[in-house]
C-alpha positions in Angstrom: 112.2 79.3 52.7 111.8 80.0 48.5 111.8 76.8 47.7 109.8 73.9 47.1 110.4 71.0 48.9 109.6 67.3 47.4 107.7 64.7 48.6 110.6 63.0 50.6 112.1 66.3 52.0 108.2 67.3 53.1 108.1 64.4 55.3 112.1 64.4 57.0 109.9 67.8 58.5 107.2 65.2 59.7 107.4 64.7 64.0 105.4 62.0 65.7 103.8 62.1 69.1 100.7 60.9 70.9 98.2 63.6 70.6 97.2 63.9 74.2 101.1 65.0 74.2 100.6 67.7 71.2 98.0 69.1 72.9 99.0 68.7 76.3 102.4 70.8 75.2 100.4 73.6 73.3 97.9 74.0 75.7 100.5 74.5 79.0 102.2 77.1 76.2 99.1 79.0 75.9 98.1 79.0 79.7 102.1 80.2 80.7 101.6 83.0 78.0 98.2 83.9 79.9 99.7 83.9 83.0 102.3 85.5 82.5 101.5 88.1 79.9 98.1 89.0 80.0 95.9 88.3 83.6 98.7 88.5 86.4 100.4 91.4 87.4 103.7 92.1 88.7 104.1 91.9 92.3 107.3 94.6 91.8 105.0 97.3 89.8 101.5 95.5 90.1 100.8 96.4 86.3 100.2 94.0 83.7 102.2 94.4 80.4 99.1 96.2 78.7 99.3 98.8 81.3 102.8 99.3 81.3 103.0 99.2 77.6 100.7 102.3 78.1 102.5 104.2 80.2 105.6 103.6 78.4 104.3 104.6 74.9 103.0 107.7 76.6 106.7 108.5 78.5 107.9 107.9 74.9 105.3 110.3 73.3 106.3 113.5 75.9 102.9 113.3 77.6 103.9 114.8 81.1 101.4 115.9 84.0 101.6 119.3 83.1 102.2 119.3 78.6 99.7 118.4 76.9 97.0 116.4 75.8 97.1 114.1 72.7 94.2 112.0 71.1 93.3 108.5 72.9 93.8 106.6 69.5 97.1 107.9 68.4 98.4 106.4 71.8 96.6 103.4 71.9 97.8 103.2 68.2 101.5 103.6 69.0 100.9 101.0 71.5 99.9 98.4 69.7 101.8 99.0 67.0 105.2 99.4 68.8 104.7 97.4 72.4 101.5 95.4 72.3 100.1 93.6 69.1 96.4 92.8 70.4 93.1 94.4 69.6 93.1 98.6 70.0 89.7 98.2 71.4 91.4 96.5 74.0 94.1 98.5 74.7 91.7 101.4 74.8 89.8 99.9 77.1 92.3 99.1 79.8 93.4 102.8 79.4 90.3 104.5 79.7 89.7 102.3 83.0 93.0 103.8 84.3 91.5 107.4 83.9 88.7 106.6 85.8 88.4 108.0 89.0 85.6 105.8 90.5 87.6 102.7 89.4 90.7 102.9 90.0 92.1 104.8 93.3 94.7 106.4 91.8 94.5 107.3 88.6 97.7 106.6 85.8 95.8 108.3 83.2 94.6 112.4 82.6 91.7 111.7 80.5 89.6 114.3 78.7 86.5 113.8 77.0 83.9 111.2 78.0 85.7 108.2 80.1 82.8 106.5 81.5 80.9 107.1 84.5 79.9 105.6 87.2 76.1 104.4 86.1 78.4 101.4 83.6 78.1 104.2 80.5 80.8 103.3 78.5 83.2 105.8 77.4 83.1 107.8 74.1 85.6 106.4 71.1 89.5 106.8 70.8 89.3 109.4 68.2 86.8 111.9 70.3 88.7 111.4 73.5 92.7 112.7 74.9 94.7 111.7 77.5 98.3 111.9 79.1 100.0 110.6 81.8 99.3 111.6 85.4 101.0 113.3 88.8 101.0 109.1 89.8 102.4 107.6 86.4 105.2 109.8 86.5 106.1 108.6 89.7 106.0 104.7 88.6 108.3 106.3 85.7 111.1 107.8 87.8 114.2 106.8 86.9 113.5 104.6 83.6 116.1 106.5 82.2 118.9 106.0 84.6 119.4 102.3 84.0 116.9 101.5 86.8 115.4 98.2 85.2 116.3 95.6 82.5 115.1 96.4 78.9 113.8 93.6 76.2 113.0 93.7 72.8 109.4 94.3 72.1 107.5 91.9 69.7 109.3 92.8 66.0 113.1 93.4 67.3 112.5 96.9 65.8 112.3 98.6 69.7 112.5 98.0 73.5 110.6 97.9 76.2 111.0 97.9 80.0 110.3 94.4 81.5 109.0 96.1 84.7 109.3 99.9 86.1 110.7 101.5 88.6 107.4 102.3 90.8 107.9 104.5 93.7 105.1 103.0 95.5 103.6 99.6 95.9 101.2 100.0 92.9 99.9 96.7 93.5 98.3 97.6 96.6 97.7 101.0 96.2 95.3 100.7 92.8 94.7 96.7 93.3 94.4 94.3 90.3 92.1 91.6 89.1 92.2 89.0 86.4 91.6 85.6 85.2 94.0 83.3 83.6 94.8 79.4 83.3 93.3 77.6 86.1 93.9 80.7 88.2 92.7 84.4 88.8 93.8 87.4 91.2 91.5 89.9 92.8 93.3 92.5 95.3 91.4 95.8 96.2 92.9 99.0 96.6 94.7 100.5 98.9 95.9 104.4 100.4 99.3 105.0 99.7 99.9 106.8 102.5 99.0 103.6 104.7 101.4 101.1 102.7 104.2 103.5 102.8 103.9 103.6 106.6 104.2 99.4 106.5 107.3 99.6 103.9 108.8 101.5 106.5 107.4 99.8 109.1 109.1 96.6 107.6 112.1 98.3 106.7 112.8 98.9 110.5 111.7 95.7 111.5 112.3 92.6 108.7 110.3 89.5 110.9 107.5 91.7 111.5 104.2 89.5 111.4 101.8 90.3 109.4 99.1 91.3 112.0 101.3 94.1 113.4 101.2 95.7 109.3 97.3 95.7 110.2 98.2 98.6 112.5 99.2 101.2 109.3 97.0 99.0 106.6 93.9 98.7 108.2 92.3 97.5 105.0 91.0 98.9 102.0 90.6 102.2 100.5 87.9 102.1 98.0 87.9 105.0 95.4 84.5 104.9 95.8 84.5 105.3 99.9 81.8 103.3 101.4 81.7 101.2 104.7 83.9 98.2 105.3 81.7 95.8 108.0 84.8 93.0 108.5 85.4 91.8 111.6 89.1 93.0 112.2 90.1 88.8 112.6 88.6 88.1 109.2 90.9 91.0 108.0 94.1 89.9 109.5 93.3 86.2 108.1 92.7 87.5 104.8 95.8 89.4 105.0 97.7 86.9 106.5 96.5 84.0 104.0 96.2 85.9 100.1 92.8 85.0 100.1 89.4 86.4 102.1 86.8 88.3 101.8 85.7 91.9 102.7 81.6 93.2 103.6 81.5 96.4 101.8 78.4 98.8 102.5 77.5 102.3 101.2 77.6 105.6 103.1 74.0 107.2 104.0 72.8 109.6 106.4 69.3 110.6 107.5 68.0 113.6 106.1 64.8 115.4 108.1 62.2 117.0 106.1 60.3 117.6 108.9 56.7 117.2 111.0 57.9 113.6 111.4 59.4 112.9 107.9 62.4 112.1 107.0 64.1 109.8 104.1 68.0 108.3 103.9 70.0 109.8 101.5 73.2 107.6 100.4 76.5 108.9 99.6 78.8 106.6 98.4 77.9 103.3 97.5 79.8 100.2 97.1 83.2 99.5 94.7 82.2 98.3 91.3 78.6 98.6 91.8 76.9 100.7 88.8 74.6 103.1 90.2 72.3 102.7 87.5 71.4 98.8 87.6 71.7 99.4 91.5 68.8 102.0 91.4 67.0 99.1 88.6 66.9 96.4 91.2 65.5 98.6 93.8 63.2 99.7 92.1 62.4 96.1 90.6 62.2 95.4 94.6 59.8 98.0 94.9 57.6 96.9 92.2 57.2 93.1 93.2 56.9 93.9 97.1 60.1 92.2 98.2 60.3 95.6 100.4 56.7 96.7 101.9 58.8 99.4 103.8 60.4 101.2 101.1 58.2 103.4 99.1 60.3 105.0 96.2 63.9 105.5 94.9 65.2 108.1 93.3 68.8 110.0 91.2 69.4 113.1 92.3 73.2 112.8 91.9 75.0 115.0 90.2 78.8 115.2 90.2 78.3 113.3 93.4 76.5 110.1 94.5 73.2 111.5 96.0 70.2 108.2 95.9 66.8 109.3 98.1 65.2 106.1 99.5 61.9 107.2 100.7 60.2 104.9 103.0 56.6 104.4 103.1 55.9 104.6 107.1 57.6 107.0 109.5 56.9 104.8 112.0 59.9 102.6 110.5 63.2 103.2 112.5 66.4 104.1 109.3 68.5 101.2 110.9 65.5 98.5 110.3 65.1 100.2 106.7 69.2 100.1 105.6 69.2 96.4 107.1 66.9 95.3 104.8 68.2 96.6 102.0 71.9 95.1 103.0 70.1 92.3 103.3 68.2 92.6 99.5 70.4 94.8 97.2 73.6 95.7 96.1 73.8 98.0 99.2 76.2 95.4 100.6 78.2 94.1 98.5 81.3 91.2 99.6 84.8 92.0 97.8 86.7 88.7 97.2 90.2 89.3 97.8 93.0 86.8 95.9 96.6 87.9 96.2 97.6 86.2 93.6 100.6 88.1 91.6 103.8 87.0 89.9 107.2 86.9 92.2 109.9 88.5 89.9 108.0 88.7 86.6 108.1 84.9 86.1 106.3 82.7 89.0 102.7 83.1 90.2 102.2 83.4 93.9 99.0 83.8 96.5 101.1 86.1 98.5 100.2 87.6 101.9 100.3 91.5 102.5 103.6 91.2 103.4 105.3 89.1 100.7 104.0 91.5 98.2 105.4 94.5 100.4 109.1 92.8 100.4 108.8 91.8 96.6 108.1 95.6 95.7 111.0 96.4 98.6 113.6 94.1 97.3 112.6 96.1 93.5 113.4 99.4 95.2 116.5 98.1 96.4 117.9 96.8 92.9 116.2 100.0 91.4 118.5 102.0 93.8 121.4 99.9 93.3 121.7 100.5 89.6 120.8 104.3 89.5 123.2 104.3 91.8 126.0 102.9 89.5 124.3 104.6 86.6 125.2 107.9 88.4 128.6 106.3 89.2 129.5 105.8 85.3 128.3 109.6 84.6 130.5 110.6 87.6 133.1 108.8 85.7 132.6 110.4 82.4 132.4 113.7 83.4 135.7 113.7 85.8 137.5 112.6 82.9 136.0 115.5 80.6 137.4 117.6 83.8 140.3 116.6 83.9 140.6 117.2 80.3 139.7 120.9 80.8 141.9 121.1 83.8 144.7 120.0 82.2 143.6 122.8 79.1 144.1 125.3 81.5 147.8 124.6 83.1 148.9 124.2 79.3 146.6 126.6 77.8 148.9 128.5 75.5 150.1 125.1 74.5 146.7 123.6 73.7 145.4 127.2 71.6 148.7 126.8 69.8 148.3 123.0 69.3 144.5 124.3 68.1 145.7 126.9 66.1 148.0 125.5 64.2 148.0 121.8 63.7 146.3 120.5 60.8 145.2 117.6 63.2 144.2 119.1 66.4 142.7 116.0 67.9 145.6 113.6 67.4 148.3 116.4 68.3 146.5 117.2 71.5 145.9 113.2 72.4 149.8 112.7 71.2 151.0 115.3 73.5 153.4 115.0 76.8 151.5 117.3 79.8 153.0 118.7 82.5 153.5 121.6 84.8 152.2 122.9 88.0 148.5 125.1 88.1 149.4 128.1 90.2 147.8 131.6 89.5 147.9 134.6 91.6 144.8 136.4 91.8 144.3 140.7 92.5 143.8 139.9 95.7 145.2 137.0 97.4 147.7 133.8 95.9 145.4 131.2 94.8 147.1 127.6 94.6 145.0 124.8 92.9 144.0 121.9 94.8 145.1 120.0 92.1 148.3 117.8 92.4 150.6 118.8 89.8 151.3 116.7 87.0 154.6 116.7 85.2 153.7 114.4 82.3 150.4 112.5 80.9 148.2 112.3 77.9 144.8 113.3 77.0 142.6 110.2 76.3 140.3 110.7 73.3 137.0 111.9 75.0 139.3 114.5 76.8 140.6 115.9 73.7 137.2 115.7 72.1 135.7 118.2 75.3 138.7 120.4 74.9 138.2 121.0 71.5 134.7 121.7 71.8 135.5 124.1 74.5 134.2 127.2 74.1 136.3 130.7 74.0 134.4 131.4 76.9 135.1 128.9 79.0 138.6 130.0 78.6 137.9 132.9 82.0 139.6 132.5 85.6 136.5 131.9 87.3 135.8 128.8 84.7 139.1 127.8 85.7 137.5 127.7 89.6 134.1 126.3 89.1 135.8 123.2 87.1 137.6 122.7 90.2 134.6 122.9 92.3 132.5 120.7 90.0 135.5 117.8 90.3 135.6 118.5 94.1 131.8 117.9 95.1 131.6 114.7 92.1 134.9 113.1 94.0 132.8 113.6 97.2 129.5 112.6 95.6 131.4 109.3 94.0 132.8 108.6 97.6 128.6 108.8 98.7 128.0 106.5 96.5 130.7 103.7 96.4 129.7 103.9 100.2 126.2 103.2 100.0 126.6 100.5 97.4 129.1 98.7 100.0 127.0 99.2 102.9 123.4 97.7 102.7 122.1 99.4 105.9 122.5 102.9 104.0 120.6 101.4 101.2 117.7 100.6 103.6 118.1 103.9 104.5 118.1 105.6 101.5 114.7 103.5 100.4 113.2 104.9 103.4 114.2 108.3 102.9 112.9 107.7 99.3 109.2 106.5 100.5 108.8 109.3 103.3 109.1 112.0 100.2 106.4 109.5 98.2 104.3 109.9 101.8 104.7 113.7 101.6 104.2 113.7 98.1 100.4 110.8 97.6 99.8 111.9 101.5 96.7 113.6 102.7 97.6 116.7 101.1 97.5 115.7 97.7 94.0 115.6 96.1 92.8 112.2 96.7 95.5 111.2 98.9 93.0 111.2 102.4 91.6 107.7 103.0 88.1 107.6 101.8 86.8 103.9 103.2 85.6 104.4 106.6 85.1 101.1 109.1 82.4 100.2 111.5 80.4 97.5 113.5 78.0 95.3 110.9 75.8 94.2 113.6 73.4 91.5 114.1 70.6 92.0 111.7 67.8 90.0 112.4 64.7 89.4 109.3 62.5 92.3 109.8 59.1 91.1 111.1 55.8 92.7 108.3 55.0 94.1 111.3 57.7 96.4 111.7 57.1 97.3 107.6 53.4 98.3 107.2 51.3 100.5 109.3 48.9 98.1 111.2 45.1 99.2 110.4 42.1 96.7 110.6 40.7 95.2 107.3 38.1 92.8 106.4 39.1 89.7 104.0 36.4 88.6 101.9 36.8 86.0 99.3 33.9 84.9 97.4 33.2 80.8 96.2 34.9 81.9 92.6 38.0 82.9 94.6 38.5 86.9 94.2 39.6 88.2 97.5 39.8 91.8 98.7 40.4 94.0 101.9 37.8 96.1 103.1 39.1 98.7 105.5 38.3 98.9 108.9 36.5 95.7 111.0 32.9 96.0 109.2 29.4 93.6 110.4 30.2 90.2 108.8 26.6 89.7 108.2 26.9 93.0 106.1 25.2 91.8 103.0 28.3 93.0 100.2 28.3 93.2 96.0 30.3 90.3 94.3 29.8 89.5 90.6 26.9 88.0 88.6 26.9 84.0 89.8 29.2 84.7 92.6 28.7 85.1 96.7 30.1 85.1 99.1 32.9 82.2 100.9 35.2 83.6 103.4 34.8 86.9 105.4 36.8 87.6 108.7 38.6 90.6 110.6 42.1 90.7 109.8 44.6 93.3 109.9 47.2 94.8 107.5 50.4 93.4 109.2 49.2 89.8 109.3 49.7 86.8 106.9 47.0 85.0 105.4 47.7 81.2 105.1 45.2 79.7 101.7 45.3 75.9 102.3 43.9 74.1 98.9 42.1 71.0 98.2 46.1 69.9 96.7 47.0 69.6 100.3 49.3 72.6 100.2 49.3 76.1 102.5 49.8 79.4 100.5 50.9 82.1 102.2 49.6 86.0 100.8 50.4 89.4 102.6 47.3 91.0 104.1 48.8 94.2 102.9 49.0 92.7 99.4 45.3 92.5 99.1 43.2 94.7 96.7 41.1 97.3 98.2 37.8 96.6 98.7 36.2 99.6 96.4 35.9 97.4 93.4 35.5 93.6 93.6 39.0 92.5 94.5 41.4 89.8 92.3 41.8 86.2 91.6 43.3 84.8 94.3 45.3 82.5 91.8 46.9 86.0 90.4 48.5 85.9 93.9 49.6 82.1 94.2 50.4 79.0 92.0 46.8 77.5 93.0 46.1 74.9 90.3 42.6 75.5 88.5 41.4 72.4 89.5 41.6 72.8 93.2 39.8 74.7 95.2 40.1 76.7 98.5 39.4 74.3 101.5 39.9 77.5 103.9 41.4 80.6 104.2 43.0 82.5 107.7 45.1 84.6 109.7 48.6 83.3 110.6 48.6 83.2 114.2 52.2 82.1 115.6 52.9 79.1 117.8 49.1 77.6 116.8 48.8 74.1 115.5 46.2 73.0 112.8 44.3 69.9 112.1 44.5 68.9 108.7 42.6 66.1 106.9 42.2 64.6 104.0 38.7 63.3 102.2 39.9 59.4 102.5 39.8 60.1 106.4 43.8 61.0 106.7 45.2 63.5 108.9 47.6 64.8 111.1 48.0 67.3 114.1 50.8 70.7 112.1 52.5 73.7 113.5 51.4 77.2 111.7 54.9 78.2 111.8 56.1 74.8 109.5 53.9 75.8 106.5 54.3 79.4 105.9 55.2 79.6 102.4 57.9 82.0 100.7 57.3 81.6 97.4 54.4 81.8 95.1 54.5 78.0 94.9 53.2 77.5 98.2 54.5 74.1 100.7 53.0 70.7 100.5 51.8 69.9 104.4 49.0 66.8 103.2 50.2 63.7 100.8 46.6 63.0 99.1 46.0 61.5 96.2 42.9 61.5 93.7 40.2 60.6 94.2 39.9 62.3 97.7 41.3 65.7 98.3 42.3 67.9 101.5 39.1 68.8 103.3 39.5 69.2 106.8 41.5 72.6 108.1 41.0 73.8 111.4 42.5 75.0 114.5 43.4 72.6 117.6 41.7 73.4 120.8 41.2 71.1 123.2 41.9 67.2 124.1 39.9 65.4 122.0 39.1 65.0 118.4 35.4 64.5 117.0 35.1 63.1 113.5 32.0 62.5 111.2 32.0 60.4 108.1 29.5 60.9 104.6 27.8 57.8 106.7 26.8 59.9 109.3 29.1 57.7 112.1 31.0 60.2 114.8 34.0 58.6 116.5 35.6 60.6 119.5 39.4 59.9 120.9 41.5 61.7 122.5 43.6 64.6 120.4 46.9 62.4 121.3 46.5 59.8 119.1 47.2 62.1 116.2 51.0 62.7 115.3 52.4 66.3 115.3 53.8 66.2 111.4 55.2 68.7 108.8 54.5 67.1 106.4 53.0 63.7 104.9 50.0 61.5 104.2 49.1 61.9 107.9 47.3 58.4 109.9 43.6 56.9 109.6 41.0 59.1 111.5 38.5 56.8 111.1 36.9 53.6 109.0 35.0 53.7 106.7 32.9 50.8 104.6 31.7 53.5 102.2 31.9 56.6 101.3 34.8 59.2 103.4 35.4 61.7 105.7 32.6 64.5 106.4 34.0 66.2 109.2 36.5 66.4 111.8 36.6 69.2 114.9 38.9 69.2 118.3 36.9 70.2 121.6 37.6 69.6 125.5 36.0 66.7 126.6 35.0 68.4 130.3 32.9 70.7 128.4 31.7 68.4 125.6 30.9 68.4 122.1 28.6 71.4 120.2 27.2 71.9 117.2 24.3 73.5 115.6 20.5 71.4 115.1 18.8 72.1 111.9 16.7 75.1 113.8 20.5 76.7 114.6 20.2 76.2 118.2 23.6 74.8 119.7 23.7 71.6 121.2 26.2 70.6 123.6 27.1 66.4 124.2 29.0 65.9 127.1 28.2 62.4 127.8 30.3 60.8 124.9 31.1 57.3 126.0 28.8 55.6 123.6 30.9 57.5 121.0 34.6 57.1 122.4 36.8 54.7 120.9 40.3 54.6 119.6 41.2 56.0 116.7 40.3 54.8 113.2 37.5 53.0 114.6 33.9 52.7 112.7 32.1 55.0 115.7 28.1 54.9 116.0 25.5 56.6 114.8 25.3 60.4 115.5 23.1 61.6 118.3 19.8 62.7 117.1 19.7 66.1 116.0 23.2 66.2 114.4 23.3 68.5 111.2 22.4 67.1 108.1 25.2 68.5 105.9 27.1 66.2 108.5 29.7 69.7 109.8 29.7 70.1 113.5 30.1 74.2 113.1 
């Protein structure tokens, strides 16, 4: 509109509507556009619009699989300019993916140059790479020039493009698809074409076949990178019948013997869509953080094939244990989600089962067969009309030559002439009678007249006359067959079955890459690998100084041996342990921390601060450190005189921050942590009063403040211990001699009592041991 509207005219173009309706309508339009024209594939040919347009543009450029290559920039440019008005980078990325044999099970683009690799490297720029169609892509386009599918105008109306491709095989399942739309998504794994064809043939023979029976032909996905599927069959069957589910996919590995008892694991296939470089980087990070102590090193020795080396730290560990740990902590095992949300007939999004997807493909193939048959019949009818004109010309050859030679307007003269006469001539060997019916009179159509005028003189040979009759008879027979085909549903499905069998021959086991790549196996029950299985069991002596520096000395040394410490520091804890032990550290803040003995620094130096290994606050001190013993119980208590019994299995911490067990409030702090051994508890306060009571009076808890052990008027708890009543309570006197008090009636009472003064000879530091 070139004229300028005045205010009154402009106001007439205004539309008033509620904001929520305006936004809703426009967002719905955007959502439908995203669902139908971008994110979800068509169930018939398995392609999104961008992939379909790329293949059609390459077909128009005549980039056959046995032909020349063309610059990718030209292909993406033509696709963008003629059919797909979006960014050329997005088009090139989509085209590059179709050329990656590690991303697509059956590549549709034959790329020349750098199209990326399994390490995650990006393809080279489109100006550097070249491409053409593959043999598989040509099968997707077969019949496109025979009116097999509908065409529609492109975005600017200059050209037309196919609504869907003919597709000789179920490409949706063969190559899979992935996309995120508005409010819905799709994720379909690739499958094997030969298996899909067998399932289609079975579905043709048994239209009401159950979903479970199709698994006899398609047992599961067939990923381009191979791997091993360890998902149970019941789960696979449920995923295919509902259209939603997932598959556990593992790498393929083998044990390589290095001699002398040494071995290493060689990973030859990694899970689908896992970038090899990131996989190795994450595993190396696990080794650095000592998350998998059994693994010593990882190396990438890959060339054209995958070869990733996992080197164990000890030859005594079973390879299955190593790989079980790696499956749990790395992407050597992944879970691939299945969500078969596709467009049925290119319009309706629906989550389909495998049977519904194959049925949509078969219905599409039947429609393609009908359209191609009708197109062929039209061609035959046109040719038969031309042949009839040729035969009339041969029956009246002299008159035809006379008209062409002398008439000013031979075409009109031929059409105006009434033709007659019988077609019968004698040969040198025998009389030949034409099977054509005698035609006494008739007129030539414009098509026939034009064909006669375009005949070459050499076509007037006697043998050419016989060939015309043979051709006409063959076409009449073919036309009759096509009529029968279009009239019979059984004949149509029979022809489709023949076509599918031909497809299986082309893309089956004899086709390069046609054999199944992904195997199946049982996952087995994987239990958490104990630390003992990961580390060589060796004796060590753990030494922790007063300032919290810890180290592990080789072997079980004499605990009274004099050791070197930093200036101003000295020994605090020293005990024997094994490299497979887990050490428990109890802080005055009431938290337990877990440290692996194998991760302790060596004993040649002064060690390392324990606070670098665990998050022990600076204001907290170490109450005790000892080796964990499963099923043992501990008595924990605070300086306020509160405590309880806790099981050691409940206090193991999985992180550096530890596990809060004994709740304390300043100024009190955790004071006692001793193994439970006996049937009685003895407490001594800062006031030197001792109380003895039964162990059963203390609760077994996993966390809390606890209960009152002993009552104090002033001060708090000095020490607590457990013992067996019949054996008596022992302590060391100031002279270092062990004294045992058996008669404890004087100090025995109920829990939370005040107690009585300690017996004569009790240590002045108020400690039992």
